[in-house]
N, C-alpha and C positions, 0 to 999 in steps of 0.2 A: 105802339111802335112793336114790330113782328119782326124774327129773326129765324132763320134755319140754315142748318148746314147740309149739305147735298155734296155726295160723292160721287163722281161721274166714272164709270169704267168702260173701257175699250170691249174688254170681253174677260170672261172665266179665266179661260186658258192664258189670256197674257199675263192675268192677273200671278199663276202659279209658276210661272217659269223663272227660274233663277235667273238673277242678274248675269250676263258674260263674262262680266269682270271678277265678279265676287265680290264687289266693295258694298257692303250694305250701305255707306254713306251715298254712294251714288244713287240707289233706289229712291231715298228722302227726295231727292234733288229731281228726280223725273217729275215731280207734281209742283204743282203751285197752287196756291189758296186766293182767290179771285174774292170780290166783293161785288154781287150786283146790287144796286139802289135802284127803286122806282122812284116816281114821282111823288107817291107818297110818303115817300123816305123809308119805305120798308125795303130791309136787306136780307139778300140770301148769300148766303157765300155757299161757293163751291173750291173744292178740291179737283183739280185736273192735271192732265199729261201734258206737258209741254207741246207734244204734237197732238193734241186732240182737237177735230175742229170746232170753231165757235158753233158752229149749226146745233152739235150736240147739247151746247151749253145753253142756246137760244131756245131750243125745242123743250128742255127740261123744266127752264126759267118762265115758260108760258104754261106749260100744262101744271107746274105749282102754282102758280097764280091765279088760273083759269080765264087767261087771256087768250085770244087767238093770236098766234104769233107772226101773221101778216100784219097787224095792227100795232106793231111793237117797234121801233127804234133802236139799236144798240150803239152805244156812242163810247170808243175810248180815246183820251186825251183829245176829245172834240171832234175824233174822226170816226165815221159810221163804219160798224164793224161788219164784214162779210161773211158767207158761211162757210166759204174757202180758209179763212184767217185762221190761224192757231195762237197759241198766248207766244208761241217761239217767235213767228214772223211779227206778230205787234212789239214784240220786245217786253214782253211784260214782268212785271217783278213781282214778288209774294206780296199777297195784300193789295192789290192796285184795285181800283173801283171801275166798274163799268155802269155805267149810266142807264136807262131804259126809260124809254119815253114813250108815249101815244101818238101814232101818227093821226096828225090834222089833215083832213081832206077841206081845202077851199073850195069855195061855192064862185060863181059868177058873180 
């Protein structure tokens, strides 16, 4: 059983800017922790901003596991996750689970 925690950052400059409202609690709410679970039950935990594209998470997961991103399928609540999706557009909540499957190519 393998676990890892990865934190995705949009950019260093973005991280250093103070919150416009000055509300320290708001900054914690800008992030969400997600669990990505592969077919082998290995888990990789990500902490991402609500507006971060899922393409970034998918790429990071593929690099971390050493699998070609084009051979992976990412699902949330039974629906395939697109690159342009974000945790916000998918209405994700803290500790939600993303399932990852290897694409299976059928023959004739």
